[in-house]
N, C-alpha and C positions, 0 to 999 in steps of 0.2 A: 291696888297695885299688887302684882304677883311677887311673892318672895321666891327668888330663884334658889334651887337646891345646889349645893356644891357637889361636883363629881371629882373623885380622885383619879389619878392616872390609871390605877388598876381598874376602876369601873369603866373608864373610857376604853381601855385596852381590851377588856372582856367583850364589850359591845362591838368593837372593830375587828375582833378575831375572825368574824364571819365574812369580812370584806375581802379576804385574800382571793386572788385569782387562781382558780383551779385549772389544772392541765386538762387537755382534751382526753376523753376516754376512747381508747382504740379497741376495735373488735377484730379478731382474726377469723377469716372465712374458713370454714371447715373443709371445703373441697380444694380451693386453690392455695390456702395458707397465706394469703395476702392480707395485710392490715389496712383498715380504713376507719374513718371517724364514725361513731355510732349514729344510726338513723340517717345516714347519708349513702349515696350511691357509691359503689366501688368503681373508681375511674379506670382501674386496670382491666377489669372484666366487664364492666357495664351492667352489673347485676345489682339488684336490691332485694333482699329477703328471698333469694333463690330464683327470682324472675328476671329475665333479660329486659332491661329498660332502654339501654343505649347501645347502639352498634358502634363500638370503639373503632373498628377498622374503617368503616365508612366515614366516620368523622375525621380520622387521620388523613384519608385520601382526599377529602374535600378541602381540608386545611392546606395540604400540599398543592392542590390545584390552584387555590386562591393565591398562594405564595408565588407560584410560577407565573401567574398571569399578570 
């Protein structure tokens, strides 16, 4: 049978110190000065790493058309 080692509160607290939830890291776009979550598409401009990925205006127009219909 295994003999269990005792752990003090300090030992447990040191182990759990890495369990804290960290805040999201934000990045500021150099051209538009808008902030977005790192490694994600900027929803205001529709760009990721300087390349246009999403046409934001087209998406807004299609949403408005769906809402009106």
